[in-house]
N, C-alpha and C positions, 0 to 999 in steps of 0.2 A: 625698136624703142622699148625700154623697160620701164614699168610703172615705178615712180619714185616712192610711193607709199607702201606697195605690196611686193615689189621685187619680181613681179611676173611680167613676161613679155606682153606687149600690146600689139596684137596682130589683127589683120582684116582678112576676110575670106576672098577678097579681090587683091590681086598682086600690087596694084597701085593705090595706096591709101587715099591719095588726093583725087582719085576718080570715083570713089565709092558713092558719093552723092550724085554724080552724074549718071552712074549706072542704076542705082536703086531708086532714085527719085525723078530723074530726067529722061530715062529711057535710052541711055547710051548702050550700044551693043557691047557686051564684055569682050567680044572678039577684037575690038579696037583698042583694048588695053595694051600698051606697048611692052609691058613687063609680064605678059601672060606666061612666058616660058619659065619665069621664076617659080611658078606654082608647081612645076613638075608635070604639067599637062603635055600631051604629045603634039597638040595642035591648037590653034586659036579656036577652032570649032569645038573641040572637046572642052577646053577651058570655058567657053561661053555657055555650053550646055550644062556643065556641072557646078560652076563656081557659086551660083546662087543657092545651091543645096548644101554647101559644105561648112555651114556655121558650126556644126558639131565637131568636124575635123579641125576647124580653126581653134575651137575651145581646147581640144586635146593637144594641139601643137603648143598653145600657151601653157597648158598645165605641164607638159613635158619639159619646157624651158629651152634654153640655148642648146643647139645641136639636135633638135627634133627633126625627124624626116620632113620632106616636103609635103605640102598639102595633098597632092595627088598620090604620093606614096602611101600616106595614111589612108586615103580613100581606097586604094587598091587592096590593102590588107582588110579594110572594113568590108569590102565587097565579098572577099573570100569567106567571111564569117556571116554573110547575109545580113549585115547591119544596115545595108541599103537594099532596096529592090529597084530593079530597072527592067520593067516589063512593058511590052507593047508601046515602047517609046515614052513611057512615063516613069520618072524617077520619084520614088517615095522613100522617105527616110526621116529621121534616124530611128532604127528599131533598137530600143534600149537594151534588152536582154542579150542579144548577140553582140551588141557593141561592148557591153560590160565583159562578156567572155573574151572578146578580141583584146581588149585593153589588159585584161588579166594575163592571158596566155602569151601575148606578143610583147607587152611592155612591162609586165610584172607588177601592175598596179592593182590595188584592191578597189575595184570599181563597184559601187553599190547602187542598184536601181531603187529609186523612191517614187512609187506610183501615187502616193498620197503624201504631200509635203506642204506644210504651212510655212508662212514667213518666220514664225517663231522657231520652227524646226530647222530652217535654213541657218538662223543665227546660232542655234545649238551646234550644228555641224561645223560652222566656221569657228566657233569657240573650241571645237575639238581639233582644229588644225586642218580640217578638210576644205576642199574647194568644191563648188557645186555648179554643175552645168544645169541651168534652169530653163524650162520652157516658158517663153514669154512671147507676146506679140511684138513684131518688129517695130511697131509704132512707139516702143519704149524710147527710141531716140528723140521723141518729141514729148517728154513727160508733162509739159505744160498744157498739152491738149488732151481731150477725153480719150480714153483707151478705146481703140476700134474693136478690140477683142482680146482674147487670152490665148497664148500658145502659138506654136508654129515656127518659132525661131529660138535658137539657143544662145545664151550668154554665159560667161564664166564668172561666178561670184568668188571673190578672193578673200574678203575680210569685211568686218564691220566698218562703218564710217568712224571718224575720229570721236564723235560724240557717243558712239556705241549704240545708237538707236536706228541706224540705217545700214545699207549695204553698199559696198564698193564692188563694181563689176566691170568686166571688159566685154564690149559688144563687137562681134565680128563685122557687123554692118553699120557701125557708127560712122557718121559722115564728117565729124570734126574730132579734134583731139579730146574735147570734153565729153563727147558722146561715145567715144571709143573706150575711155577709162572714166567711168561715171560714178557719182555718188547719188543715191536717192534715199529718202526716208522709206522705211518698210511699208508704210501705208500707201505710198505712191507706187512703189514697185509692185505691190499686191494687185493693183488695178490691171496690170498687164500679165501677171503670172498665172500659169495654168495649173499650178499645184502639183507639179511633178518634175523629176529631173534625175540626174545621176551625180553621185558624189565621188570625188577622187582624193587620194591622200595629198596633203600639201608637201612641198619640197620635192616633188617628183623630178627625176632627171631622165633625159633621153638616154636610152640604152644603145 
């Protein structure tokens, strides 16, 4: 599915969009996703272990547009650049600096790490035609509720909202169509935002 307002693909980090809610909110084992192989994983077990950590790779897939490599192909390249760490059975990610180097060297994109980023700064980047992978709390899919925290999950901001005062973003763990491609006022977005991210050029195409 491609977003009608921004032209960017709307993708989830799980292979079956209709199962995202069951996986992230109801405890369904991702290994039971019947479309797991579409992710590029080698087995249901690998898919189940990694899929919950690949919000960043999903954002990159969306930014690359149609023809982007599979989710796990992107993960494999990112691992070679140490953009994820997998030690003692614990996956930690996404490490921004090596991720930016990977995106630059493999995909030819000018990725910029923003360690201190304000909502106003996001709007400036969007106005420059860039897209922003922003660190937010996954609870952003329920913006009507108090924010449980900030950071830990990545979404891709693609544009301002129609009124110019908010942000349009794609959420890899959105559980419905309206939370996968969402509009929020900047003040609401800020409640979930950790103040950091990575910007990518707009109009990127998979190489």
